[in-house]
C-alpha positions in Angstrom: 100.8 99.5 104.6 101.4 98.7 101.1 100.8 95.5 99.2 103.2 94.6 96.4 101.9 93.2 93.2 101.6 89.4 92.2 104.4 88.3 90.5 105.4 84.4 89.9 107.8 83.0 92.5 110.4 82.5 89.8 110.4 86.2 88.7 110.3 87.4 92.2 113.8 84.8 93.1 115.0 86.3 89.6 114.6 90.1 90.4 116.1 89.2 94.1 119.2 88.1 92.7 119.7 90.7 90.1 119.0 93.5 92.3 120.0 92.0 96.0 116.4 93.1 97.1 113.4 91.7 98.4 110.7 93.5 96.3 107.9 92.5 98.4 109.4 92.8 101.7 110.9 96.3 100.4 107.6 97.4 99.5 105.5 96.2 102.3 107.7 97.9 105.1 107.5 101.3 103.1 110.4 101.7 101.5 112.2 102.4 98.0 113.5 99.7 96.0 116.0 101.9 94.7 117.1 104.3 96.7 116.1 102.3 100.4 114.3 105.5 101.9 110.9 105.5 103.5 108.1 106.5 101.1 105.9 109.0 102.3 102.8 109.2 99.9 102.3 109.8 96.2 101.0 112.7 94.2 98.6 110.4 92.1 97.6 107.0 92.3 99.6 106.6 88.9 102.7 106.9 90.8 101.3 104.5 93.9 100.5 101.7 91.4 103.9 102.0 90.0 105.1 101.9 93.6 103.3 98.7 94.2 104.8 97.0 91.1 108.4 98.3 90.7 109.2 99.6 94.5 110.1 102.8 93.0 109.4 105.4 95.1 108.0 109.1 93.6 111.9 110.7 93.8 113.0 107.7 91.8 110.0 107.2 89.4 110.5 110.5 88.3 114.3 110.2 88.0 114.4 106.9 86.1 111.3 106.4 84.4 110.3 109.9 83.8 114.0 111.4 83.1 113.5 114.2 85.8 115.5 115.1 88.4 
């Protein structure tokens, strides 16, 4: 359903080592790399684009990027 943005293999390996989460597999399975919940959609294309980069669902983007609860 979703396709993660490309990152060099070394970057993906570092992200997986640091977070313990495979960003590409998690995004492609439609889940959040932060909270592990299923992603049900996004209010705007900006949220979707960020999800494909970071793997953060809209709720986690609001919390961790925008500082909203």
